TIVEXVEX-627683 format. One record per atom (N, C-alpha, C): residue number from 0; residue in one letter; atom name; x, y, z. Coordinates in nm, 4 decimals. Example, Ala and Ser with C-alpha at 12.3 -4.5 7.8 and 13.67 -1.06 7.14 Angstrom:
// residues 2
+-----+------+------+----------+----------+----------+
:  nr : rest : atom :     east :    north :       up :
+-----+------+------+----------+----------+----------+
:   0 :    a :    N :   1.3190 :  -0.5690 :   0.7800 :
:   0 :    a :   CA :   1.2300 :  -0.4500 :   0.7800 :
:   0 :    a :    C :   1.3200 :  -0.3300 :   0.7800 :
:   1 :    s :    N :   1.2850 :  -0.2250 :   0.7080 :
:   1 :    s :   CA :   1.3670 :  -0.1060 :   0.7140 :
:   1 :    s :    C :   1.2900 :   0.0030 :   0.7870 :
+-----+------+------+----------+----------+----------+
This chain:
// residues 66
+-----+------+------+----------+----------+----------+
:  nr : rest : atom :     east :    north :       up :
+-----+------+------+----------+----------+----------+
:   0 :    m :    N :  34.5488 :   8.7795 :  -1.1353 :
:   0 :    m :   CA :  34.5064 :   8.7406 :  -1.2682 :
:   0 :    m :    C :  34.3724 :   8.6681 :  -1.2558 :
:   1 :    t :    N :  34.2802 :   8.7055 :  -1.3416 :
:   1 :    t :   CA :  34.1475 :   8.6444 :  -1.3369 :
:   1 :    t :    C :  34.1433 :   8.5186 :  -1.4229 :
:   2 :    f :    N :  34.0388 :   8.4419 :  -1.4036 :
:   2 :    f :   CA :  34.0200 :   8.3206 :  -1.4827 :
:   2 :    f :    C :  34.0120 :   8.3538 :  -1.6317 :
:   3 :    n :    N :  33.9430 :   8.4621 :  -1.6666 :
:   3 :    n :   CA :  33.9314 :   8.5000 :  -1.8082 :
:   3 :    n :    C :  34.0662 :   8.5413 :  -1.8669 :
:   4 :    e :    N :  34.1494 :   8.6070 :  -1.7876 :
:   4 :    e :   CA :  34.2835 :   8.6430 :  -1.8350 :
:   4 :    e :    C :  34.3677 :   8.5183 :  -1.8604 :
:   5 :    i :    N :  34.3545 :   8.4205 :  -1.7729 :
:   5 :    i :   CA :  34.4254 :   8.2937 :  -1.7925 :
:   5 :    i :    C :  34.3773 :   8.2269 :  -1.9202 :
:   6 :    r :    N :  34.2467 :   8.2242 :  -1.9396 :
:   6 :    r :   CA :  34.1900 :   8.1628 :  -2.0603 :
:   6 :    r :    C :  34.2425 :   8.2324 :  -2.1860 :
:   7 :    e :    N :  34.2499 :   8.3652 :  -2.1837 :
:   7 :    e :   CA :  34.3007 :   8.4404 :  -2.2989 :
:   7 :    e :    C :  34.4472 :   8.4077 :  -2.3269 :
:   8 :    r :    N :  34.5280 :   8.3976 :  -2.2215 :
:   8 :    r :   CA :  34.6703 :   8.3638 :  -2.2402 :
:   8 :    r :    C :  34.6861 :   8.2244 :  -2.2987 :
:   9 :    l :    N :  34.6061 :   8.1305 :  -2.2502 :
:   9 :    l :   CA :  34.6141 :   7.9945 :  -2.3034 :
:   9 :    l :    C :  34.5691 :   7.9892 :  -2.4491 :
:  10 :    a :    N :  34.4685 :   8.0691 :  -2.4854 :
:  10 :    a :   CA :  34.4210 :   8.0720 :  -2.6240 :
:  10 :    a :    C :  34.5293 :   8.1251 :  -2.7178 :
:  11 :    k :    N :  34.6109 :   8.2180 :  -2.6705 :
:  11 :    k :   CA :  34.7179 :   8.2742 :  -2.7533 :
:  11 :    k :    C :  34.8292 :   8.1732 :  -2.7793 :
:  12 :    v :    N :  34.8496 :   8.0812 :  -2.6865 :
:  12 :    v :   CA :  34.9565 :   7.9821 :  -2.7000 :
:  12 :    v :    C :  34.9278 :   7.8868 :  -2.8153 :
:  13 :    g :    N :  34.8029 :   7.8496 :  -2.8330 :
:  13 :    g :   CA :  34.7670 :   7.7555 :  -2.9380 :
:  13 :    g :    C :  34.7820 :   7.6118 :  -2.8927 :
:  14 :    e :    N :  34.7358 :   7.5223 :  -2.9760 :
:  14 :    e :   CA :  34.7379 :   7.3799 :  -2.9425 :
:  14 :    e :    C :  34.8685 :   7.3151 :  -2.9860 :
:  15 :    p :    N :  34.9179 :   7.2207 :  -2.9083 :
:  15 :    p :   CA :  35.0372 :   7.1467 :  -2.9501 :
:  15 :    p :    C :  35.0057 :   7.0547 :  -3.0683 :
:  16 :    d :    N :  35.1103 :   7.0127 :  -3.1384 :
:  16 :    d :   CA :  35.0928 :   6.9264 :  -3.2557 :
:  16 :    d :    C :  35.0164 :   6.7990 :  -3.2227 :
:  17 :    w :    N :  35.0427 :   6.7397 :  -3.1039 :
:  17 :    w :   CA :  34.9768 :   6.6131 :  -3.0722 :
:  17 :    w :    C :  34.8257 :   6.6306 :  -3.0581 :
:  18 :    v :    N :  34.7796 :   6.7510 :  -3.0222 :
:  18 :    v :   CA :  34.6353 :   6.7750 :  -3.0128 :
:  18 :    v :    C :  34.5748 :   6.7752 :  -3.1531 :
:  19 :    h :    N :  34.6446 :   6.8372 :  -3.2482 :
:  19 :    h :   CA :  34.5967 :   6.8347 :  -3.3869 :
:  19 :    h :    C :  34.5928 :   6.6905 :  -3.4392 :
:  20 :    e :    N :  34.6972 :   6.6141 :  -3.4079 :
:  20 :    e :   CA :  34.7006 :   6.4735 :  -3.4497 :
:  20 :    e :    C :  34.5848 :   6.3960 :  -3.3886 :
:  21 :    m :    N :  34.5552 :   6.4234 :  -3.2609 :
:  21 :    m :   CA :  34.4464 :   6.3545 :  -3.1923 :
:  21 :    m :    C :  34.3123 :   6.3873 :  -3.2589 :
:  22 :    k :    N :  34.2914 :   6.5136 :  -3.2922 :
:  22 :    k :   CA :  34.1667 :   6.5535 :  -3.3578 :
:  22 :    k :    C :  34.1544 :   6.4899 :  -3.4964 :
:  23 :    d :    N :  34.2638 :   6.4878 :  -3.5716 :
:  23 :    d :   CA :  34.2622 :   6.4245 :  -3.7037 :
:  23 :    d :    C :  34.2320 :   6.2755 :  -3.6920 :
:  24 :    y :    N :  34.2951 :   6.2106 :  -3.5960 :
:  24 :    y :   CA :  34.2741 :   6.0675 :  -3.5736 :
:  24 :    y :    C :  34.1275 :   6.0410 :  -3.5406 :
:  25 :    f :    N :  34.0705 :   6.1239 :  -3.4533 :
:  25 :    f :   CA :  33.9301 :   6.1068 :  -3.4159 :
:  25 :    f :    C :  33.8386 :   6.1281 :  -3.5368 :
:  26 :    a :    N :  33.8703 :   6.2265 :  -3.6201 :
:  26 :    a :   CA :  33.7889 :   6.2527 :  -3.7390 :
:  26 :    a :    C :  33.7898 :   6.1333 :  -3.8343 :
:  27 :    r :    N :  33.9037 :   6.0635 :  -3.8413 :
:  27 :    r :   CA :  33.9148 :   5.9476 :  -3.9302 :
:  27 :    r :    C :  33.8531 :   5.8212 :  -3.8714 :
:  28 :    t :    N :  33.8701 :   5.8005 :  -3.7400 :
:  28 :    t :   CA :  33.8353 :   5.6709 :  -3.6807 :
:  28 :    t :    C :  33.7178 :   5.6742 :  -3.5835 :
:  29 :    g :    N :  33.6867 :   5.7915 :  -3.5291 :
:  29 :    g :   CA :  33.5807 :   5.8010 :  -3.4286 :
:  29 :    g :    C :  33.6270 :   5.7619 :  -3.2891 :
:  30 :    t :    N :  33.7577 :   5.7399 :  -3.2719 :
:  30 :    t :   CA :  33.8145 :   5.7072 :  -3.1406 :
:  30 :    t :    C :  33.9413 :   5.7898 :  -3.1192 :
:  31 :    y :    N :  33.9888 :   5.7867 :  -2.9964 :
:  31 :    y :   CA :  34.1149 :   5.8529 :  -2.9638 :
:  31 :    y :    C :  34.2202 :   5.7478 :  -2.9352 :
:  32 :    p :    N :  34.3446 :   5.7675 :  -2.9814 :
:  32 :    p :   CA :  34.4503 :   5.6716 :  -2.9494 :
:  32 :    p :    C :  34.4845 :   5.6794 :  -2.8002 :
:  33 :    p :    N :  34.5098 :   5.5650 :  -2.7372 :
:  33 :    p :   CA :  34.5372 :   5.5631 :  -2.5927 :
:  33 :    p :    C :  34.6515 :   5.6548 :  -2.5500 :
:  34 :    e :    N :  34.7580 :   5.6645 :  -2.6300 :
:  34 :    e :   CA :  34.8709 :   5.7489 :  -2.5897 :
:  34 :    e :    C :  34.8327 :   5.8966 :  -2.5822 :
:  35 :    h :    N :  34.7406 :   5.9402 :  -2.6680 :
:  35 :    h :   CA :  34.6961 :   6.0790 :  -2.6626 :
:  35 :    h :    C :  34.6046 :   6.1014 :  -2.5431 :
:  36 :    l :    N :  34.5211 :   6.0031 :  -2.5121 :
:  36 :    l :   CA :  34.4353 :   6.0165 :  -2.3945 :
:  36 :    l :    C :  34.5178 :   6.0235 :  -2.2669 :
:  37 :    r :    N :  34.6262 :   5.9479 :  -2.2609 :
:  37 :    r :   CA :  34.7134 :   5.9547 :  -2.1429 :
:  37 :    r :    C :  34.7756 :   6.0933 :  -2.1287 :
:  38 :    k :    N :  34.8156 :   6.1525 :  -2.2407 :
:  38 :    k :   CA :  34.8704 :   6.2882 :  -2.2353 :
:  38 :    k :    C :  34.7646 :   6.3867 :  -2.1862 :
:  39 :    l :    N :  34.6430 :   6.3683 :  -2.2331 :
:  39 :    l :   CA :  34.5354 :   6.4610 :  -2.2010 :
:  39 :    l :    C :  34.4810 :   6.4414 :  -2.0602 :
:  40 :    l :    N :  34.4596 :   6.3162 :  -2.0219 :
:  40 :    l :   CA :  34.3915 :   6.2859 :  -1.8960 :
:  40 :    l :    C :  34.4835 :   6.2388 :  -1.7850 :
:  41 :    g :    N :  34.6045 :   6.1979 :  -1.8197 :
:  41 :    g :   CA :  34.6952 :   6.1441 :  -1.7193 :
:  41 :    g :    C :  34.6768 :   5.9946 :  -1.7042 :
:  42 :    d :    N :  34.7509 :   5.9370 :  -1.6135 :
:  42 :    d :   CA :  34.7457 :   5.7929 :  -1.5880 :
:  42 :    d :    C :  34.6170 :   5.7602 :  -1.5133 :
:  43 :    p :    N :  34.5296 :   5.6767 :  -1.5707 :
:  43 :    p :   CA :  34.4027 :   5.6454 :  -1.5036 :
:  43 :    p :    C :  34.4211 :   5.5659 :  -1.3750 :
:  44 :    n :    N :  34.5400 :   5.5130 :  -1.3522 :
:  44 :    n :   CA :  34.5651 :   5.4345 :  -1.2314 :
:  44 :    n :    C :  34.6172 :   5.5190 :  -1.1154 :
:  45 :    k :    N :  34.6369 :   5.6476 :  -1.1379 :
:  45 :    k :   CA :  34.6883 :   5.7363 :  -1.0334 :
:  45 :    k :    C :  34.5844 :   5.8428 :  -1.0001 :
:  46 :    g :    N :  34.5864 :   5.8859 :  -0.8767 :
:  46 :    g :   CA :  34.4975 :   5.9934 :  -0.8349 :
:  46 :    g :    C :  34.5455 :   6.1279 :  -0.8867 :
:  47 :    v :    N :  34.4560 :   6.2240 :  -0.8898 :
:  47 :    v :   CA :  34.4879 :   6.3578 :  -0.9368 :
:  47 :    v :    C :  34.4493 :   6.4570 :  -0.8285 :
:  48 :    e :    N :  34.5391 :   6.5493 :  -0.8009 :
:  48 :    e :   CA :  34.5078 :   6.6563 :  -0.7071 :
:  48 :    e :    C :  34.4830 :   6.7827 :  -0.7871 :
:  49 :    m :    N :  34.3706 :   6.8483 :  -0.7585 :
:  49 :    m :   CA :  34.3362 :   6.9683 :  -0.8328 :
:  49 :    m :    C :  34.2857 :   7.0736 :  -0.7350 :
:  50 :    g :    N :  34.3353 :   7.1926 :  -0.7498 :
:  50 :    g :   CA :  34.2900 :   7.3022 :  -0.6661 :
:  50 :    g :    C :  34.1722 :   7.3739 :  -0.7291 :
:  51 :    s :    N :  34.1280 :   7.4787 :  -0.6645 :
:  51 :    s :   CA :  34.0173 :   7.5585 :  -0.7168 :
:  51 :    s :    C :  34.0679 :   7.6516 :  -0.8260 :
:  52 :    r :    N :  33.9762 :   7.7148 :  -0.8944 :
:  52 :    r :   CA :  34.0153 :   7.8133 :  -0.9966 :
:  52 :    r :    C :  34.0980 :   7.9249 :  -0.9340 :
:  53 :    e :    N :  34.0635 :   7.9603 :  -0.8117 :
:  53 :    e :   CA :  34.1373 :   8.0664 :  -0.7448 :
:  53 :    e :    C :  34.2845 :   8.0298 :  -0.7291 :
:  54 :    s :    N :  34.3124 :   7.9058 :  -0.6914 :
:  54 :    s :   CA :  34.4520 :   7.8669 :  -0.6739 :
:  54 :    s :    C :  34.5241 :   7.8596 :  -0.8079 :
:  55 :    i :    N :  34.4524 :   7.8248 :  -0.9144 :
:  55 :    i :   CA :  34.5130 :   7.8257 :  -1.0475 :
:  55 :    i :    C :  34.5504 :   7.9691 :  -1.0839 :
:  56 :    a :    N :  34.4598 :   8.0620 :  -1.0598 :
:  56 :    a :   CA :  34.4871 :   8.2024 :  -1.0902 :
:  56 :    a :    C :  34.6054 :   8.2528 :  -1.0087 :
:  57 :    k :    N :  34.6139 :   8.2136 :  -0.8822 :
:  57 :    k :   CA :  34.7264 :   8.2558 :  -0.7989 :
:  57 :    k :    C :  34.8576 :   8.2010 :  -0.8535 :
:  58 :    n :    N :  34.8549 :   8.0779 :  -0.9042 :
:  58 :    n :   CA :  34.9754 :   8.0185 :  -0.9608 :
:  58 :    n :    C :  35.0237 :   8.0988 :  -1.0806 :
:  59 :    f :    N :  34.9314 :   8.1381 :  -1.1688 :
:  59 :    f :   CA :  34.9699 :   8.2165 :  -1.2852 :
:  59 :    f :    C :  35.0190 :   8.3547 :  -1.2435 :
:  60 :    a :    N :  34.9527 :   8.4151 :  -1.1465 :
:  60 :    a :   CA :  34.9904 :   8.5491 :  -1.1022 :
:  60 :    a :    C :  35.1293 :   8.5501 :  -1.0396 :
:  61 :    s :    N :  35.1680 :   8.4392 :  -0.9780 :
:  61 :    s :   CA :  35.2983 :   8.4339 :  -0.9125 :
:  61 :    s :    C :  35.4108 :   8.3962 :  -1.0085 :
:  62 :    g :    N :  35.3778 :   8.3813 :  -1.1368 :
:  62 :    g :   CA :  35.4801 :   8.3475 :  -1.2350 :
:  62 :    g :    C :  35.4952 :   8.1992 :  -1.2579 :
:  63 :    g :    N :  35.4098 :   8.1180 :  -1.1961 :
:  63 :    g :   CA :  35.4191 :   7.9735 :  -1.2129 :
:  63 :    g :    C :  35.3533 :   7.9235 :  -1.3387 :
:  64 :    g :    N :  35.2809 :   8.0112 :  -1.4080 :
:  64 :    g :   CA :  35.2102 :   7.9688 :  -1.5290 :
:  64 :    g :    C :  35.2885 :   7.9992 :  -1.6537 :
:  65 :    l :    N :  35.2167 :   8.0347 :  -1.7575 :
:  65 :    l :   CA :  35.2760 :   8.0591 :  -1.8889 :
:  65 :    l :    C :  35.3753 :   8.1706 :  -1.8859 :
+-----+------+------+----------+----------+----------+
């Protein structure tokens, strides 16, 4: 599975309700609520391990994705 195929599959899923709420909140206040940022970015006090795009594609191809 290519990166573009992954992007297309994710676009079909759509955004979760909390993302819409976050966008609405930002439109009203100009800021993001901390709980939404934690969902989006993770815990700022913990490290994050991230692989390359190739490993992401392999994960989706093996059935680990959507």
